[in-house]
C-alpha positions as semicolon CSV with decimal commas, in nm:
position;residue;x (nm);y (nm);z (nm)
1;X;0,000;0,000;0,000
2;X;0,172;0,320;-0,113
3;X;0,087;0,551;0,179
4;X;0,117;0,297;0,464
5;X;0,395;0,401;0,704
6;X;0,514;0,045;0,764
7;X;0,510;-0,036;0,391
8;X;0,720;0,277;0,336
9;X;0,962;0,168;0,612
10;X;0,991;-0,175;0,453
11;X;1,065;-0,018;0,114
12;X;1,336;0,201;0,269
13;X;1,148;0,527;0,205
14;X;1,132;0,604;0,579
15;X;1,439;0,538;0,796
16;X;1,429;0,263;1,055
17;X;1,669;0,043;1,247
18;X;1,614;-0,288;1,070
19;X;1,664;-0,593;1,291
20;X;1,569;-0,880;1,063
21;X;1,425;-0,952;0,721
22;X;1,331;-1,265;0,532
23;X;1,101;-1,332;0,238
24;X;0,787;-1,304;0,456
25;X;0,865;-1,066;0,743
26;X;1,046;-0,744;0,826
27;X;1,144;-0,640;1,181
28;X;1,262;-0,306;1,313
29;X;1,309;-0,121;1,641
30;X;1,005;0,064;1,778
31;X;1,064;0,442;1,790
32;X;0,888;0,460;2,130
33;X;1,025;0,154;2,313
34;X;0,839;0,018;2,613
35;X;1,130;-0,198;2,725
36;X;1,497;-0,265;2,654
37;X;1,375;-0,475;2,362
38;X;1,080;-0,342;2,165
39;X;1,078;-0,463;1,809
40;X;0,795;-0,450;1,556
41;X;0,754;-0,747;1,324
42;X;0,543;-0,692;1,015
43;X;0,438;-0,920;0,733
44;X;0,563;-0,806;0,395
45;X;0,208;-0,847;0,267
46;X;-0,003;-0,548;0,367
47;X;-0,282;-0,657;0,602
48;X;-0,450;-0,368;0,785
49;X;-0,489;-0,563;1,109
50;X;-0,585;-0,896;1,262
51;X;-0,956;-0,838;1,206
52;X;-0,889;-0,790;0,832
53;X;-0,680;-1,109;0,806
54;X;-0,824;-1,415;0,639
55;X;-0,757;-1,786;0,667
56;X;-0,509;-1,742;0,381
57;X;-0,300;-1,523;0,615
58;X;-0,271;-1,786;0,890
59;X;0,081;-1,898;0,803
60;X;0,203;-1,541;0,761
61;X;0,075;-1,438;1,105
62;X;0,246;-1,743;1,251
63;X;0,569;-1,648;1,076
64;X;0,555;-1,306;1,243
65;X;0,544;-1,476;1,584
66;X;0,825;-1,715;1,492
67;X;1,034;-1,417;1,384
68;X;0,964;-1,263;1,727
69;X;1,082;-1,585;1,895
70;X;1,399;-1,585;1,685
71;X;1,480;-1,225;1,780
72;X;1,405;-1,298;2,148
73;X;1,654;-1,586;2,136
74;X;1,917;-1,368;1,966
75;X;1,872;-1,105;2,237
76;X;1,881;-1,361;2,521
77;X;1,539;-1,262;2,658
78;X;1,382;-1,606;2,631
79;X;1,315;-1,609;3,006
80;X;1,037;-1,355;2,958
81;X;0,902;-1,155;2,670
82;X;0,565;-1,063;2,532
83;X;0,422;-1,059;2,183
84;X;0,132;-0,821;2,135
85;X;-0,108;-0,756;1,849
86;X;-0,311;-0,439;1,905
87;X;-0,637;-0,456;1,712
88;X;-0,812;-0,128;1,644
89;X;-0,771;0,224;1,781
90;X;-0,923;0,144;2,123
91;X;-0,648;-0,115;2,174
92;X;-0,376;0,130;2,075
93;X;-0,329;0,038;1,710
94;X;-0,213;0,356;1,539
95;X;-0,059;0,215;1,220
96;X;-0,296;0,001;1,020
97;X;-0,053;-0,260;0,895
98;X;-0,066;-0,576;1,106
99;X;0,235;-0,585;1,338
100;X;0,354;-0,789;1,631
101;X;0,524;-0,605;1,916
102;X;0,809;-0,800;2,077
103;X;0,867;-0,651;2,422
104;X;1,117;-0,782;2,675
105;X;1,437;-0,731;2,864
106;X;1,256;-0,623;3,182
107;X;0,994;-0,766;3,416
108;X;0,652;-0,745;3,253
109;X;0,350;-0,711;3,479
110;X;-0,006;-0,840;3,436
111;X;-0,252;-0,709;3,346
112;X;-0,070;-0,502;3,086
113;X;-0,261;-0,178;3,122
């Protein structure tokens, strides 16, 4: 999608600190980190959010979570991290390209706010 911020980041039109990329996913540092590790993992296919995903997107959504697990292992935070999908504005979604937040490197409390 031409005007999507995350699509533009993925295309290199907007600067980011890229962490990981493969044929299905792209990961970069969040500009407003909520922990020592706060990475956003996006599918390369534009999907506005989880509620817009279809059964055809199942594997891609899973790949985003596996990418999060890979990054968590690389950063040695496997003893505690969180993956979060915000769905809709009331949940805090502000960019409408599905993305998984990987947050860790500190104690995470429950409920999360």
